[in-house]
N, C-alpha and C positions, 0 to 999 in steps of 0.2 A: 217750765219745768216748777216744779215745788217737790220739796222735802217733808216729809211726815214720819214719827215714830211708830210704831205698830205694827199688826200681826196681814201680810198683805192677804192671806186666805181669809180671814175673818173679813177682813173690809170689803171682799169679793162677795162673800156671802151676804155680808148688810146690805148689800145692790151701792157701794159704791162707785164699784168701777164697772163700766159695760163692759170693757177687756180687759186681762192681767195675760201679761207675757212672761216667760221665766225659760234659761238657757239649756239647752239640753246636748247632752253628744248624741254622735249617729249610732249607738250600738243597741238602742232600746229601750236603756235602762235607764231609771227611775230608781236608785237605791239610797241615794244620800242629799244633803240638804234638801232646799225648796221643792226640789223634782221629788221627791219621794214624799212630801207633803200632798204635793198636789195630786201623784197616784194614788193617795188613801181618799182623798177628798174629792177629787174629779178624777172618778175612773175611766170616764170619756176621753179624757185628754190622752188615758195612757195608754188608751185602746186606736186614737189617733197616732201616737206614737208606732205602736206596734203594729199598725198598717204601711210603715213605710219600710223599706230595703233593710234590714240590719249591716252595719257596718260600710255603707256606700255612703263612701266618700264626696259623693256628688246632693247629698241632703246639705254640705254646710252653708250656711248663707239662706236657707230656707225655711219654712216655719207648713208643722201640719199646724189644726187645730178642734177643738170640738168647743159645740154651741151646749153648757152645760144648767141645768133646769135646779133650782133649790127654791126652799121657802119666800125668800126676795125676791127670786126674779130670774133672772137668764144672765149668766157673763159667758163672752168668750172667753177660753183658755186655749193662749197660744204657745205651742211648743216650739221656741227657736232655737233651731239646730246652731251654737252659738260656740263647738269645741268636735274635734272627733272622736277623743278617748275619754272617761275619766282617769286612766293610770298614767304614770308619768310624772317626772320631775320638772320644774321650771314652769313656766305659763303655758296651760292647756287652752284658753279660749283663742279663739283667731279673731282679732278686730276687722278685717276684711267680712266675715262673715256675720258682727255683731253688725257691720252698716248696712248689710242686706237686709240682713232682719227686720233693722229700723225701716228702711225702705218699705220692706214689707208692710210693716205696722200701718206706715201711712198710705199708700196704697190703699188697702181694704178698710183702714178704721180712720181716716180721717173724721175728725170731727167730734170722735168718740172721747169717753173718758177713760182714759188709758192707765192703770197701775202696773207698775213695777218692780220687783228687787234691785240691789246693785248688781245686776245682770252681769254674770262674766266675771265679778271679780271678789268672788267666795272661793269655794272650793276648784274653779279654774285659774282662780291664783291672778289675773288680768291686773291690769293699772286702772282704777276709779278713773284717775284723771284723765284718761285716754278713752275711756266708755265713755262719760260724760258727755266727753265734744263732741263723740260720733253720735249719741242719744240727742243732743242740742242741735246738731245740725241736720241732722236728718227729719227730726221730729220738731221742726221750728214750728212754731203757732201752734199747734197743738197743745190739748190738754193733760198734761203726764203727768206723773203725781210717780214720784221716785218712794218706795215705802222701806225704812232701815224697821229693818225686824228689833220687835221688842215685844218679848213670850209675856211679857205681863199684862197688859195689854187687852 
């Protein structure tokens, strides 16, 4: 696992990743954070999210995805259902859901170049130290890049 500073969306569109994933809630809302940008830049990913049942708690730990085509190629955009709702106090992310989503990524994209934000550690208020360990355990030996958002790149 490596870390770089940049914009995950721009890097994906430039062909740096075969797969990107981000944390989603189970309400089919992509209204803030990186999810909002993905909704705008990769509308197919939002369509895939909306094809799931709104408010279904069984989505936690599962993923939907869309293959998104753009000028520099194709990138699968994965909606990882890591939190039930976006409202509430305290930690919203569910660590077991992150673990299950990372397992899903390994099962479906092993050998691919995968880009992730600090999934679950932003608006979902998760502890990055815990999340980083989960990612390292579940995606060991995979080509994972954590993109630390920097808008002026």
